[in-house]
C-alpha positions in Angstrom: 59.0 92.2 93.5 57.1 92.3 96.9 55.6 94.8 99.0 56.4 95.0 102.4 55.1 97.1 105.0 57.4 98.9 107.0 56.8 100.1 110.7 59.3 102.6 112.4 58.3 103.2 116.3 60.3 106.8 116.4 61.2 108.9 119.2 58.5 111.6 120.3 60.8 114.5 120.4 63.9 115.5 118.5 66.9 114.3 119.9 70.8 114.9 119.5 71.7 111.7 121.2 72.3 108.2 119.4 69.5 105.7 119.8 68.3 102.0 118.5 65.1 101.4 116.8 63.8 98.2 116.4 62.1 97.9 112.8 60.1 94.9 112.1 59.7 93.2 108.4 56.6 91.5 108.5 55.7 88.9 105.8 52.7 89.2 103.2 51.0 86.3 101.2 53.3 87.4 98.3 56.3 87.0 100.4 57.3 84.0 101.8 61.4 84.1 101.3 61.5 85.3 105.1 60.1 84.8 108.5 59.1 87.8 110.6 62.4 89.3 111.6 63.5 92.5 113.7 66.1 94.7 112.7 67.9 97.2 115.1 69.8 100.3 113.3 71.6 101.9 115.7 73.3 105.4 116.1 70.3 106.9 113.5 69.3 110.7 114.3 65.7 111.7 114.0 64.2 115.3 113.5 60.4 116.2 114.7 58.9 112.6 113.8 57.0 110.6 116.1 56.0 108.0 114.0 55.7 107.0 110.0 54.4 104.1 107.7 55.9 103.7 104.5 55.3 100.8 101.8 58.1 100.2 99.4 59.3 97.8 97.2 62.0 95.3 97.4 63.6 92.1 96.6 65.0 90.8 99.7 67.8 89.7 98.7 70.0 90.1 101.6 70.0 91.5 105.1 72.2 93.9 104.6 70.3 95.5 101.0 67.1 95.5 103.4 69.2 97.8 105.7 70.1 99.7 103.4 66.6 100.6 101.6 65.2 101.5 105.6 68.0 104.0 106.1 67.0 105.3 103.2 63.3 105.6 103.8 64.5 107.8 107.4 66.4 109.7 105.3 63.4 110.8 102.8 60.9 111.1 106.2 63.4 113.0 108.0 64.9 115.1 105.3 68.4 114.6 107.1 70.7 111.5 106.1 71.2 109.7 109.1 75.1 109.1 108.8 76.0 112.6 107.2 76.6 113.9 111.1 79.1 110.6 111.6 81.6 110.8 108.5 82.8 113.9 106.4 81.7 113.8 103.0 83.6 117.0 101.7 86.6 116.6 99.5 90.5 116.8 100.9 91.5 119.3 98.7 88.3 121.9 99.6 88.8 121.3 103.2 92.3 121.9 103.0 91.7 125.3 101.5 88.9 126.0 103.9 91.7 126.0 106.7 94.4 127.7 104.9 91.8 130.5 104.7 90.8 130.4 108.0 92.1 133.4 109.9 90.9 132.3 113.7 93.9 130.9 115.7 93.8 127.0 116.7 95.8 125.0 119.2 96.9 122.2 118.0 97.2 119.2 120.8 97.9 115.6 121.5 96.0 113.2 124.1 96.1 109.7 124.7 94.9 107.0 127.3 94.7 103.5 128.0 91.5 102.2 129.6 89.2 99.7 128.7 86.3 101.1 126.7 83.2 98.3 126.3 81.2 99.9 123.1 84.0 101.8 121.2 81.9 102.7 118.1 79.5 104.1 120.3 81.8 106.0 122.4 83.7 107.4 118.5 80.1 107.8 117.1 79.2 110.3 120.2 83.1 112.2 120.4 82.8 112.4 116.7 79.5 114.9 117.1 80.4 116.8 119.9 83.7 117.1 118.3 82.4 118.7 115.0 80.2 121.1 117.0 83.2 122.5 118.0 85.2 122.7 114.7 87.7 120.2 115.8 90.1 118.8 113.0 92.8 116.3 113.5 93.1 112.3 113.5 91.5 110.2 116.3 91.7 106.6 117.3 89.3 104.4 119.3 89.7 101.0 120.5 88.8 98.6 123.4 91.9 99.6 124.8 91.1 103.7 124.9 92.0 106.9 123.0 95.0 108.4 120.7 94.7 111.5 119.6 96.2 114.4 117.8 93.9 117.3 116.8 93.4 120.8 116.3 90.9 122.8 117.9 89.7 126.8 117.7 91.4 128.6 120.5 88.2 130.3 121.6 86.5 126.9 121.9 89.2 125.4 123.8 87.7 125.6 127.2 84.4 123.9 125.6 86.7 121.2 124.0 88.5 120.4 127.5 85.2 119.8 129.2 83.8 118.0 126.4 86.6 115.3 126.2 86.8 115.4 130.3 83.7 114.6 130.5 83.3 112.4 127.7 84.0 108.7 129.9 85.3 109.0 133.5 88.7 107.6 132.5 89.2 110.7 130.6 88.6 113.5 133.6 91.7 115.6 133.8 93.6 113.6 131.0 96.3 115.4 130.5 96.4 117.3 127.0 100.3 117.8 125.0 99.7 121.4 123.5 102.2 121.4 120.5 105.2 123.6 120.9 105.3 125.2 117.8 101.8 125.8 115.9 100.8 127.9 113.1 97.4 126.3 113.5 97.6 125.1 110.3 98.4 121.2 111.2 94.9 119.6 110.3 92.0 120.6 107.9 89.3 117.5 109.1 88.5 115.6 111.3 89.3 112.1 110.8 87.8 109.3 113.9 88.3 105.4 113.3 87.5 102.5 115.6 90.6 100.6 115.2 91.8 96.9 117.3 94.3 98.9 119.1 94.7 102.7 119.5 99.0 101.7 118.5 99.2 99.1 116.2 102.1 96.5 118.4 101.2 93.0 116.5 101.3 91.8 120.8 98.8 89.0 120.5 100.0 87.3 124.2 97.0 87.5 126.5 99.2 87.2 129.0 100.5 90.7 128.3 99.3 93.0 130.4 99.7 96.7 128.9 98.9 98.3 132.6 101.9 96.9 133.9 104.4 100.0 133.0 107.2 101.3 133.8 108.5 104.0 136.5 107.2 108.0 134.9 110.4 110.4 134.7 109.5 113.9 135.1 111.9 116.5 133.6 114.7 116.5 135.9 114.7 113.1 136.4 114.9 112.4 132.9 118.6 115.0 132.4 119.9 113.3 135.7 119.4 109.8 134.5 121.3 111.2 131.2 124.0 111.6 132.8 123.9 108.2 134.5 126.5 105.5 132.9 124.4 102.7 134.3 121.6 103.8 131.8 120.3 103.7 128.3 117.7 105.9 126.8 116.1 104.1 124.1 113.7 105.8 121.5 111.0 104.5 120.5 109.6 106.6 117.3 110.2 105.8 114.0 113.7 106.2 112.2 113.0 109.2 110.5 111.9 110.7 113.7 115.1 110.0 115.4 117.1 110.9 112.4 115.6 115.1 112.9 115.8 114.7 116.5 116.6 112.9 119.8 117.8 112.9 123.3 121.9 112.9 123.3 123.1 109.3 122.7 119.9 107.4 122.8 119.7 104.6 120.6 117.6 104.1 117.5 115.4 101.2 116.8 115.8 101.6 113.3 111.9 100.6 111.7 109.1 102.2 110.1 106.8 100.3 113.0 106.1 100.2 116.2 105.3 96.5 115.5 108.5 95.8 114.1 110.5 98.0 116.8 109.0 95.4 119.8 110.5 92.8 119.5 114.2 94.3 118.0 114.3 96.6 121.2 114.2 93.2 123.2 116.9 91.6 121.5 119.1 94.5 121.1 119.2 95.3 124.4 119.5 91.2 126.1 123.0 92.2 127.1 121.6 94.8 129.4 118.6 93.7 131.1 120.6 95.1 134.5 120.6 98.8 133.5 118.2 101.2 133.0 115.9 101.1 130.5 114.2 104.5 130.1 111.9 104.9 127.1 110.7 107.6 125.1 108.3 109.2 122.3 107.2 111.8 121.1 103.9 112.3 123.6 103.8 109.2 126.0 101.7 106.7 124.1 104.4 104.1 122.4 107.2 104.2 125.2 104.2 103.6 127.7 103.3 100.0 125.9 107.2 99.8 125.1 107.8 99.9 128.8 105.1 97.2 129.7 106.3 94.9 127.2 109.9 95.2 128.0 108.9 94.4 131.7 106.9 91.6 130.1 109.9 90.6 128.5 112.1 90.3 131.6 113.2 93.6 131.9 113.4 94.9 135.4 114.7 98.5 135.4 112.0 100.0 132.8 111.4 103.8 132.7 109.5 106.0 130.4 109.1 110.0 130.1 105.6 111.4 131.1 104.2 112.9 128.3 107.1 112.1 126.0 109.5 115.0 124.5 106.3 117.3 124.4 106.2 117.0 128.1 109.9 117.0 128.7 110.2 120.1 126.5 107.3 122.1 128.2 108.7 121.3 131.8 112.0 121.7 131.2 111.7 125.2 130.1 109.5 126.1 132.8 111.7 124.6 135.3 114.9 126.2 133.7 116.4 122.9 133.4 118.8 122.3 130.2 117.7 121.1 127.0 119.3 117.6 126.6 116.9 116.7 123.3 118.6 117.8 120.0 117.4 118.8 116.7 113.3 118.7 115.8 110.5 116.8 117.3 109.0 115.5 114.3 105.2 115.7 114.2 102.5 113.4 112.2 100.5 116.6 110.6 101.3 119.3 108.1 103.5 121.2 110.0 105.9 117.6 110.0 108.3 119.1 112.6 108.5 121.4 116.1 112.4 123.1 116.5 113.4 121.9 120.1 117.3 123.3 119.7 119.2 125.0 117.2 120.8 121.6 116.4 120.3 120.5 112.8 121.6 116.4 113.0 120.1 115.3 109.5 120.8 115.6 106.0 119.9 116.5 102.5 118.8 112.7 101.4 120.2 114.0 97.6 122.8 116.2 98.4 124.2 115.5 102.1 124.2 119.0 103.0 122.6 119.8 106.6 119.1 119.2 106.5 116.1 118.4 108.8 113.2 119.6 106.5 111.2 116.7 105.6 108.6 116.8 103.0 106.8 114.5 100.4 107.5 114.0 96.8 105.9 116.5 95.1 105.0 113.6 92.2 101.3 112.3 93.5 102.2 108.8 92.3 105.2 108.9 95.0 104.4 110.6 97.8 107.8 109.3 99.2 108.8 111.0 102.5 112.2 112.3 102.7 114.8 115.0 103.9 115.3 117.6 101.4 117.2 121.1 101.4 116.1 124.4 99.5 118.6 124.0 96.7 117.7 120.6 96.0 113.6 121.3 95.8 114.5 124.2 93.7 116.6 121.8 91.4 113.9 118.9 91.3 110.7 120.8 91.7 109.9 119.3 95.3 110.5 115.7 93.7 112.5 112.9 95.0 114.3 112.2 92.0 114.8 113.0 88.1 112.2 110.4 87.4 109.7 111.9 89.7 110.4 115.3 88.4 110.0 114.2 84.8 106.3 112.4 85.3 105.0 115.3 87.5 105.7 117.1 84.2 103.6 114.9 82.1 100.0 116.0 81.2 97.7 115.4 84.1 96.0 112.7 81.8 99.0 110.7 81.8 100.3 111.2 85.1 96.6 109.2 86.6 97.6 106.4 83.6 100.7 106.1 85.2 99.4 105.7 89.0 96.9 103.7 87.5 97.8 100.0 89.2 100.4 101.3 91.5 100.3 100.0 94.9 99.5 102.6 97.3 100.8 103.0 101.0 103.1 105.2 102.8 107.0 105.1 100.9 109.5 106.4 103.2 113.3 107.0 102.6 115.9 105.2 105.0 119.5 105.5 104.8 120.3 102.2 106.9 117.6 100.3 104.5 117.6 102.2 101.5 114.1 102.7 99.8 111.0 101.0 101.8 107.8 100.2 99.7 108.7 102.6 97.3 107.3 101.9 93.9 108.8 104.3 92.2 112.7 103.2 90.7 115.7 104.6 92.3 119.2 104.1 92.3 120.1 102.2 95.0 122.7 104.5 96.7 122.3 106.2 100.0 121.2 109.3 98.6 118.3 109.5 96.3 119.3 110.2 92.9 120.8 113.6 92.0 
């Protein structure tokens, strides 16, 4: 072990903005394993500390190890863990319980924008701090190509949220916000904000692809007009389980579980229809906007997409007194799992075949399969997708944990056309789940 003087040059006053600090580790006579080096720690918070000098014992095996120790010392000197504000550290179970006990109303909203973001991590951390202060829950993805978010905001702070978002970046000024069509305020219980390579995983690697070369926007009245045009095809760019419970009249399904798979599939499916009008849509607009650019990149000339997706279409149609041409439910990726658009129930229980459009996850935590289940089958199988899962759910908790150990994780989805996808639980190979 060797002793290294650690010199920290800190700000002269407390700050609630991110900053960078250079921390030189000076070589001492007893330490000849490395030369003078400068390390930069980004996004570190300090509270009422001007400067400090610390000595500590460390075996300098790696730069990462030294950086971790430096962070620890900063934490001790300030009384604040520097990363605590940037990530949630409370269990999901506790957070969900807190959310369910909340009595103040919340507003569920989604938004996205494609724009160039030079430093997504810095942007993410800054926005995360602001959203935490506002009590925002939800899921936000940030990338060099923009932002994609589905969140819930305390209704009393909604105006503050809008001001914060609009001022977070010039490209976000007056960004369209899709407010949920049905909302009980219980859509999310934790804020998760991640930096990703793309805000929507598309699998596109060709550098010549231009995501800004999109199709033409369609408003609600134009959507209804084009639905009656025999030379127009409507293409649903959502996953199969979304399409199953609701879609526009006569819309084409691209039967896949991922947007990445759908892009090449839809090009192949419509090769003979390049002269027709192609209208693409999705929940809030983010997938169909990129899909429209991909279709144009693939040689399609007459490409359109529904502005704001299903959510904005329904809102505008109701405001303007237009006929709603979307049938069934709009699937959403939160605790609600769906918004009722029309009274039509176009799906069926995956276990008994009765008309039903209620999605649920198998109550066996070792399965968690997403499928459609009616109330009768829910009672019969205790919310499970099969007798196998029902039997496993009845086992002692320790035995359930033992059985889950070693199983592959990942989202498991029931697909009527593909049977069970990615499931680790043994099932019957029939169209319906085991009854």
